[in-house]
N, C-alpha and C positions, 0 to 999 in steps of 0.2 A: 400506688401499687405499680409492677414491675411485670408484663407478661413475654417470656420468650420460650419461644417455639425453633426446634431443632430441627434440621433436616438432610438430607444427602444421605446416610446411611445405609448400609447393604450390605451385600458380599462382594468381598473381593478378594484375588488371587494374593499370597505373601508374594514380597515384591512388585505388587501392582501401586498404585494408590487411591486417595478416595481424600476427597473433600468435605465435611460437613459445614453448615450453618447454622448460625444462630440470630433472628430475626428479632429484636427485641423494642418492645413499643409498652404505650404506656407514659409512665412520668420517666423517660429516657433521660432526662436531665437532668437524675438524679445519681446515676450510676456514674461511678467511682471507679469498676474494675469487674472484668469480667472474665471465665473461667470454664475450661471444662473440666469433668471428673466424669469417671467408669467406675461400674460396675460389672466384675466378671459374676455368674450364679454362683449362690452359694456364699460370695464375698462382701466385703464393706467397700460402698463407696471409696472411692479413693482417687485422690488430684493430681490430675495430667496437666495443665497449664493453665496459667494466669497471664491479662495484659491490661496494665492499668490503663486508662480508656481516654484522659489527657494525653500522655508524654508516651504512651505506646512499650513502657517497661514492660518483659515479660519474664516467665518464671517457666519452668518446666521440670518435670519429676526425671530424674534418673534415665528410667528407661526408655526415655522417649528422645531423648536429646538426641539431635542432627539426624531424628526420621520424622518428628511431627515440628510443623509451625505454626505458630499461632498467630491472626493479624486480625485488625478490624476496619470498619470504616463507620467513622464515627458520625459522617452525615446522613450516611444508609441505618444505622443504629443497628450493625450486623457483624457478628465476629464468625471470625472464620478457623477452623481449626484442620489443615493439609497436613495429610499422613501420607507420607510416603516411604517405602520399604516396609508395611505392614505385616508382622506376624502372629502365626495364631494366638500369642500369648496375649495381642492385645485385641482380643476378640471381649465384647461387655457391651453394655448398653451405658452409653456415650451422655450426658447428660451437659446441659447448659447452665452457667451459672450466672448472677450478676450479683454486686455488692455495693452499696450504695453509701456507706462509712468509710474510714480512714484505719477500721482494723482488721482488714482482713477479711472479715466474716461476709459471707456468702448466704442473702438472705431471700434470694429470688432464684426461682429452679423451673428448668422446663422438664418437658414431659419424658425426654429421652429419644433415642435412637439408635438402633440396636446394628451396631458394625460385627460382620462375622469375616473373621480373616479364616482362607482355609492354603492348606498345605498341599 
């Protein structure tokens, strides 16, 4: 079992910055990748970014490329999402996720943290 706890959400102005954190606990040695997803009101949960745990290989959805940066500190079992120049369209509940396999399946989820971007 892996437990994930997000933090760092809140209200930010467009053009500002915000950093989300996700702390993992439990059987963290089994984690092969971690990622961020987001869900806006009335919308489906969608992929934002991911990072492979051992080699830091990263992927991003097109809408956040150049603005958001995912990183990790495996010694601290913590993942981050640096949000630079957020836009109102980035407003959503952001969820931390982790996977323990090699098939890009995220099978552990945090409770989410609200990010609201004001114009």
